[in-house]
C-alpha positions, -999 to 999 in steps of 0.1 A, spaced: 106 513 28 89 480 21 65 469 -7 45 437 -1 29 419 -31 -2 398 -22 -25 375 -42 -60 387 -38 -78 356 -50 -71 319 -52 -35 320 -65 -21 324 -100 -31 361 -101 2 372 -117 22 381 -86 55 374 -103 47 399 -129 39 425 -103 71 418 -85 90 422 -118 71 454 -126 78 472 -93 110 453 -83 136 475 -100 141 499 -71 141 470 -46 175 458 -33 161 426 -17 131 405 -26 118 383 2 96 352 -1 79 348 33 57 316 31 50 285 10 73 261 -7 80 247 -42 43 242 -48 39 278 -58 47 280 -94 52 314 -110 63 326 -144 85 357 -151 91 371 -186 124 389 -189 141 399 -222 115 378 -241 127 348 -220 103 328 -198 115 317 -164 93 292 -146 101 291 -109 85 273 -80 106 282 -49 129 311 -57 114 346 -55 106 362 -89 131 390 -84 160 365 -89 158 368 -127 166 405 -125 197 401 -103 181 411 -70 192 396 -38 166 371 -29 157 358 5 137 327 13 123 336 47 117 315 79 80 312 71 88 291 40 94 253 37 123 245 16 131 215 -6 169 217 -10 168 196 -41 144 221 -58 165 250 -44 197 239 -60 180 226 -92 165 261 -98 198 278 -90 218 256 -113 192 260 -141 194 298 -139 232 297 -139 231 275 -170 210 303 -187 237 329 -179 222 344 -147 241 348 -115 214 345 -88 221 357 -53 200 338 -28 199 336 10 179 311 30 166 316 66 181 292 91 147 290 107 129 278 76 118 242 77 131 215 54 110 193 31 122 157 32 112 129 8 90 113 34 69 145 35 62 141 -3 52 105 0 30 111 30 14 141 11 4 118 -17 -9 91 6 -29 115 27 -44 132 -3 -57 100 -17 -71 90 17 -92 121 22 -121 112 -2 -144 142 -2 -119 164 16 -93 161 -11 -77 195 -16 -59 189 -49 -24 195 -36 7 194 -58 21 165 -38 53 184 -30 52 177 7 43 212 18 14 204 41 32 175 60 62 198 65 41 225 80 24 198 101 58 188 115 66 224 122 34 229 142 40 195 160 76 207 169 93 177 152 104 195 121 140 199 109 152 233 99 177 247 75 201 255 103 201 219 114 215 208 81 247 226 90 251 207 122 256 170 114 251 158 150 219 177 153 207 165 120 212 128 128 196 132 162 165 148 147 162 122 119 166 93 144 137 108 164 113 116 136 119 90 108 108 59 127 75 76 136 70 84 99 78 49 89 55 34 115 27 57 103 30 48 66 35 11 72 11 7 101 -17 31 96 -17 35 58 -4 -1 52 20 12 25 55 1 17 85 24 26 118 29 8 150 49 12 128 80 19 124 65 54 160 54 58 179 75 84 214 68 70 204 77 34 186 109 45 215 119 68 241 116 41 220 133 14 209 163 36 243 166 52 257 173 17 230 199 11 241 215 44 277 216 32 267 232 0 246 258 18 276 266 40 301 266 11 279 292 -8 274 312 24 236 311 18 221 308 53 211 338 75 192 348 106 165 363 85 150 390 107 184 403 118 197 402 83 168 422 68 169 447 96 206 454 88 197 458 52 170 483 60 193 502 84 217 505 55 190 522 34 180 492 12 145 489 -2 127 456 5 100 438 -14 80 410 1 65 384 -23 36 362 -12 28 328 -27 -7 316 -36 -36 338 -27 -56 352 2 -86 329 -4 -65 298 2 -49 312 33 -52 286 61 -69 312 84 -88 334 59 -95 311 30 -120 285 19 -110 260 46 -103 231 44 -95 236 7 -66 259 14 -28 259 15 -9 251 48 4 286 54 -7 323 54 -3 341 20 -19 372 35 0 403 45 3 395 82 26 366 74 51 389 58 59 398 94 60 363 110 76 348 79 105 373 77 112 383 113 103 419 108 76 436 129 41 447 118 50 484 120 77 478 94 54 461 69 25 483 78 43 516 71 51 504 36 28 496 6 7 465 5 -4 458 -31 -30 433 -41 -28 415 -74 -61 409 -91 -67 388 -121 -96 402 -142 -114 369 -138 -112 341 -113 -92 309 -115 -86 280 -91 -65 249 -90 -79 220 -69 -111 215 -50 -131 240 -30 -157 268 -34 -157 289 -65 -192 304 -69 -186 322 -102 -171 292 -120 -182 289 -156 -176 252 -163 -157 226 -143 -125 207 -146 -126 169 -142 -112 158 -109 -112 193 -94 -147 208 -95 -170 191 -70 -199 174 -88 -185 180 -123 -190 152 -147 -172 162 -179 -197 187 -192 -228 167 -185 -240 193 -159 -230 226 -177 -241 242 -210 -221 239 -242 -218 277 -242 -203 278 -208 -179 250 -217 -167 269 -248 -163 302 -228 -144 285 -200 -121 268 -226 -116 301 -244 -106 320 -213 -84 292 -201 -65 290 -235 -62 327 -240 -49 332 -205 -26 302 -205 -44 289 -174 -24 258 -168 -4 251 -137 33 262 -138 43 232 -116 17 206 -125 4 216 -159 -31 210 -147 -59 230 -163 -72 257 -139 -108 261 -132 -121 295 -145 -149 318 -138 -160 354 -137 -145 379 -113 -158 376 -78 -160 409 -59 -170 393 -26 -136 375 -26 -118 408 -34 -136 428 -7 -126 401 18 -90 401 6 -88 439 7 -100 439 43 -77 411 54 -46 426 38 -53 463 40 -43 470 4 -29 504 -3 -33 497 -40 -41 470 -66 -27 458 -98 -53 444 -122 -41 420 -149 -53 399 -178 -79 423 -191 -66 415 -226 -77 379 -221 -114 390 -219 -111 411 -251 -135 401 -278 -163 388 -256 -198 403 -262 -203 408 -225 -183 403 -193 -199 394 -160 -189 401 -125 -201 383 -94 -211 415 -76 -224 398 -44 -238 365 -31 -273 357 -23 -270 339 11 -304 326 21 -326 357 21 -298 382 24 -273 399 0 -237 392 11 -208 413 -1 -181 393 16 -173 356 19 -189 331 43 -167 315 70 -176 279 64 -176 254 36 -213 248 40 -219 285 38 -201 286 4 -223 258 -8 -254 279 0 -242 310 -19 -259 320 -52 -242 348 -72 -257 382 -80 -241 392 -113 -234 426 -128 -230 427 -166 -206 449 -186 -204 454 -223 -173 437 -238 -143 455 -253 -125 449 -285 -92 431 -290 -67 459 -298 -30 463 -301 -22 460 -264 14 468 -268 4 502 -282 -20 506 -253 8 499 -228 29 526 -245 1 552 -247 -13 548 -212 -45 544 -193 -67 565 -217 -58 541 -245 -75 512 -228 -109 506 -245 -137 526 -229 -157 495 -218 -126 480 -202 -120 512 -183 -156 511 -170 -149 476 -157 -116 487 -141 -132 517 -124 -160 496 -111 -134 473 -94 -116 504 -80 -148 520 -66 -161 488 -50 -128 481 -32 -122 518 -25 -86 511 -34 -66 528 -62 -55 509 -92 -17 512 -94 -12 493 -127 -32 474 -154 -17 443 -171 -25 440 -208 -1 412 -217 24 387 -203 56 408 -204 67 436 -180 64 462 -207 28 451 -214 16 471 -184 -1 504 -180 16 519 -149 -5 545 -131 13 547 -97 48 537 -86 48 527 -49 84 536 -44 79 572 -55 
């Protein structure tokens, strides 16, 4: 069977923890979209592993596949592999030959374009993800399989690099360096191709996964980012350049919808909302300089909200894995979650970080939006629509900070009563069963209610 793990909000929900929690029966963990912008942290044997490209299952010795829907920076790939080997792990990683390659010029163009967008700045990590997906759609991209064929690689570089150089020098009036030199890129990426071949890492992804399933292996699919920054279903244009939602598990792996749909699709929910970068966030408590539209360093928010936002951010460690940037924080937004549940067809959800909200006098939830004269329980389709939304809040009594390790050992009934009321409200509103509740950063800090493999 298959289990697909999906972020239900704006990214950083704790998907790596869910993969780690349920990944033990899995034989193969598949990353099906995104690139090395998607930082995730996995805690294993009291060790923290911060990854940006490799699937989370790699730290537990699972065979990990980077699917054809991903964009791959070979430098990051080998840096992460080498770092894990230095820490005593023996990662087994396969890369789809149809996955597209991130080149240095993609990263440079990413930075230039981001600075050029003014009010449409997304707040990207500058890792070249968007420009690589642009080339994929424009049919001028270079794929992992091309790195193994030197003649093809050179031909593709000779076609695309002069166009990139002309764009940067002519349109953006910026200087270019070796990132736009065909000979340098050819030698560097030919060597990456040789290492991929030497380590027997490349595969025809869909065919490979089909063979594994036919042999009786269990597959887990791991999405990056979250549904609300999906390029089709998110807060466009403040979105990522791929589809983190469940449908992309098919296109990004080469397996059919009936294969994914017959398995479990689990949504990961953070007990509050966070966001990195610009874009709509109606339940935001207080802003982050350079990310929240219109935010001026506390001048337009109350001191109480600033303190509360800082408290949640610090308690939850809400700083980017890749960039270190502080994340914007706000109350849980049920309209986002209803939208994500519909788009993905969740069979269950994992709710994490309820320990972060412990000790607050009250906890709020954005129950719905007030959109003009109407109540709206899902999300608007346009940016302007988001700007017109006010939030209808529901209040819950807070819960105490307790020994969460003991709670994880004792089970669901040991969760403080008010926190259980909060969780059951989420479950009822989404009409989707809670499979697990995260009460801390480690795998064992989890109350497991349902195992999707059983």
